[in-house]
Each structure stands twice: as structure tokens, then as C-alpha cells.
C-alpha positions in Angstrom: 322.0 207.4 116.7 322.3 209.7 119.7 324.8 209.0 122.5 324.3 210.2 126.0 327.3 211.9 127.6 328.8 210.3 130.6 328.8 212.1 133.9 332.5 212.8 133.5 332.0 214.2 130.0 329.1 216.4 131.1 331.2 217.7 134.0 334.0 218.6 131.6 331.7 220.4 129.3 330.3 222.4 132.2 333.8 223.4 133.4 334.7 224.5 129.8 331.5 226.4 129.4 332.2 228.3 132.6 335.6 229.4 131.5 336.2 233.0 130.2 337.4 233.4 126.7 340.8 234.7 128.0 341.3 231.6 130.0 341.1 229.3 127.0 344.5 228.4 125.5 344.4 229.0 121.8 348.2 229.1 121.2 348.0 225.9 119.0 345.5 227.4 116.6 347.0 229.4 113.7 345.5 232.9 113.1 343.0 233.2 110.3 344.6 236.0 108.3 343.4 237.6 105.0 345.3 235.0 103.0 343.3 232.2 104.6 339.9 233.9 103.8 340.9 234.5 100.2 341.2 230.7 99.7 338.1 229.9 101.8 335.2 228.1 100.1 331.6 228.2 101.3 330.7 224.7 102.5 330.0 222.8 99.3 328.0 220.2 101.2 325.6 222.8 102.6 322.2 222.9 100.8 319.8 225.4 102.1 316.1 224.5 102.3 314.2 225.6 99.2 310.9 227.4 99.3 308.6 227.4 96.3 307.2 230.8 95.4 305.9 232.8 92.5 307.6 235.8 91.1 306.9 238.1 88.1 309.8 238.8 85.9 310.1 241.1 82.9 309.7 239.0 79.7 313.2 240.0 78.4 314.8 239.1 81.7 313.2 235.7 81.7 314.1 235.2 78.0 317.8 236.1 78.8 317.9 233.6 81.7 316.4 230.8 79.7 318.6 231.6 76.7 321.6 230.5 78.8 320.3 226.9 78.8 318.8 224.6 81.4 318.8 225.7 85.0 317.4 229.2 84.8 315.8 228.9 88.2 319.1 228.0 89.8 320.7 230.9 88.0 318.0 233.3 89.4 318.8 231.9 92.9 322.5 232.3 92.4 322.1 235.9 91.2 319.9 236.7 94.2 322.3 235.0 96.6 325.2 237.0 95.3 323.3 240.2 95.7 322.2 239.2 99.2 325.8 238.3 100.3 327.2 241.6 98.8 324.6 243.6 100.7 325.4 241.7 103.9 329.1 242.4 103.3 330.1 238.7 103.0 331.3 238.8 99.4 
């Protein structure tokens, strides 16, 4: 259910949006240091949209994936996601 903002709320948002970053008081927000990010977890409730596609895999690679039990397609996705994030510098 969508709620409309009141005129007062809309005016407040406009004032905040017009403020420069330096004018915003962030003193009550703790810094996010390296220790914080070491414990950070990617949103476990986030489920990216899936797209069905066809790929050709070497027979031995597919056999290895399937030999690990059910869920080989999810493992392929996990392997590719790990490689993608590493390349993007996020892992």
C-alpha cells in the first residue's frame, strides 16, 4: 500500500535534498572501519532475478559439478558470482 507524503513531509525532503553533504550532521553515526566490513554479510534476503540460458561445459567439468550432489546449477552460479565479485574488487 503506497502512502502519499504530506505537504510538510515533502517540504522537509526538499530541504534535506538541497543540503550539501558537509552541512549534514553525521556525528551520531559510527565510522565503518575495516573491522566492520570483515564482519559484514551480503544481504541474505536478496535474491537476484534468474535468467535461463544454455551453456556448453566440458564433460569432465559437468561431471565434477554433478558428483558433488544435488544443486550443481546453483554451484555453477556461486562459482561464477565469486569470480565476478573478485574481478570487480568486492571480495
